[in-house]
N, C-alpha and C positions, 0 to 999 in steps of 0.2 A: 504494500500500500504506500509506503514511504517513497519507493522508487517511482510510482505513478505520479504522486504529488510533486516530486522533484522534477520529473519530466515535464509536467504541465507548467510548472513555474518557469522553467527554462524556455519553453515555447512562448509563454507570455512575455518574457523579457525580450525575446528576439522579434516578436510581432511588429513593433513599431518600425523596425528596419525594413520591413516588407511593405510598408504603406505606400500607396500610389501618390505621386506628387500632383499638386494643383497649381496651374498657372493661369494668369489673366492674359488671354491671347493678344489683346490690344496693347499690352505693355512690352511685347518682344517681337522681333522680326519673324517673318515666315521661315527663314533659314534656321533661326534659333529654335523655333517650334519643332521643325523636322529633326534637328540635332537632339533635342530633349527626348522626342519620341523614339528615335533610334537607340539612344543610350539606355533609357528606362523601359523600353518595349511598350509602355502604356502610360499615358498622362491624362489627367482631367483638365480639359480646357474650358474656360468660362469667359464670358463677356456680358455686358449689359445691352439689352435690346434697345433699338431706337423706336420700334413700333411693336407693341406698346412700350412707351418709355419706362425705363427703370427695371424691366423684367429681367431677372438673371437667367442666362442661357448657358448650359454646360453639357458636355458629353465626354466620353472616354475615347480619346484618340489612341490608335494602336499602330505598331510598326508595320504590320501587314495583315491581310485577311486571315492568315493561318492562326493568328492569336485569338480569333473569334471562335475557333473550332469548339463545339460543345455548348456555346452560349449564343449562337446566332451566326449570321453571315456578315462578311465585310462589305461595306459600301463607302463610296467617296462622299465626303461632306466638306464644307467650306467654312472657315472661321476668319473673322477679321483679325489682322495682325497690325503691328505698328507701321509697316511699310506697304501693306496692300489690304484691300477689302475682301479678298477671297483666297485664302491660303488653303490649298487642297490637302486633306488628311484622310486616313482610313478611320472609320468608326465601326462599331459592331451594331448591326441591326438585329432585332429579334428574329429568330427563325420561325418558320411556319410548320405546323403539323401536317399540312396538306402538301404532300410532295407528289409530283407526277410519276 
């Protein structure tokens, strides 16, 4: 029992290191967004919507569609960055139970 408790404690200590990072996409360049995604394999990107104003928008950007395996399919999405209004990234879209 002590071994199990010790193991759980060690996993709990290591968990924060596995946390996904969050970035405000409009504060960094598109190339910096791509570099973060490639380094971390997945990043939460967020920005504030212009329509409706003030609405926070966010999604999990991934390095490639393979990262989505088991949790959906990869699709292209676009986020505003500091140097462009449409920085293309991969995100995971929910999968469908209806397959041909």
